[in-house]
C-alpha positions in Angstrom: -0.7 -7.5 -16.7 -0.2 -6.1 -20.2 -3.9 -5.2 -20.3 -3.2 -2.6 -17.5 0.3 -1.6 -18.4 1.8 -0.5 -21.7 3.4 -3.4 -23.5 6.7 -1.6 -24.0 7.0 -0.9 -20.3 6.3 -4.4 -19.1 8.0 -6.3 -21.9 10.9 -4.1 -22.8 11.8 -1.5 -20.1 11.6 -3.7 -16.9 13.5 -6.7 -18.3 16.2 -4.5 -20.0 16.6 -2.4 -16.8 17.3 -5.6 -14.8 19.7 -6.9 -17.5 21.4 -3.4 -17.6 21.9 -3.5 -13.8 23.4 -7.0 -14.0 25.7 -5.8 -16.7 26.8 -2.8 -14.5 27.9 -5.0 -11.6 31.5 -5.6 -12.8 31.8 -2.1 -14.2 31.1 -0.3 -10.9 32.5 -2.5 -8.1 32.2 0.4 -5.6 28.4 0.6 -6.2 27.6 -3.1 -6.1 25.4 -2.7 -3.0 23.3 -0.1 -4.7 23.0 -2.1 -7.9 22.0 -5.2 -6.0 19.3 -3.3 -4.1 17.9 -1.9 -7.3 17.8 -5.4 -8.8 16.1 -6.7 -5.7 13.4 -3.9 -5.8 12.7 -4.4 -9.5 12.5 -8.2 -9.1 10.2 -8.0 -6.1 7.9 -5.5 -7.9 7.8 -7.8 -10.9 6.9 -10.8 -8.7 4.2 -9.0 -6.8 2.7 -7.7 -10.1 2.7 -11.3 -11.5 1.1 -12.6 -8.3 -1.7 -10.1 -8.5 -2.2 -10.8 -12.2 -2.4 -14.5 -11.6 -4.6 -14.8 -8.6 -6.7 -11.7 -8.2 -7.9 -11.3 -11.8 -11.7 -11.7 -12.1 -14.1 -12.0 -14.9 -13.5 -9.4 -17.6 -10.0 -8.6 -16.3 -11.4 -6.7 -13.3 -9.5 -6.7 -10.1 -11.6 -9.1 -8.0 -10.7 -9.2 -4.3 -13.2 -11.5 -2.7 
């Protein structure tokens, strides 16, 4: 997926945002629901992106859907 997305975004920003949200859980106990929802959304986005990159990548890195 780094071919379609800037490396700093996929390799630095997304993982650090997930780690930052995990670190914020004990600091803001009144916002735990919101933080857990944000972690879930980022994780699902990352998994969907990984699935697309693994199974739908065609020759020459073109998106190949049947």
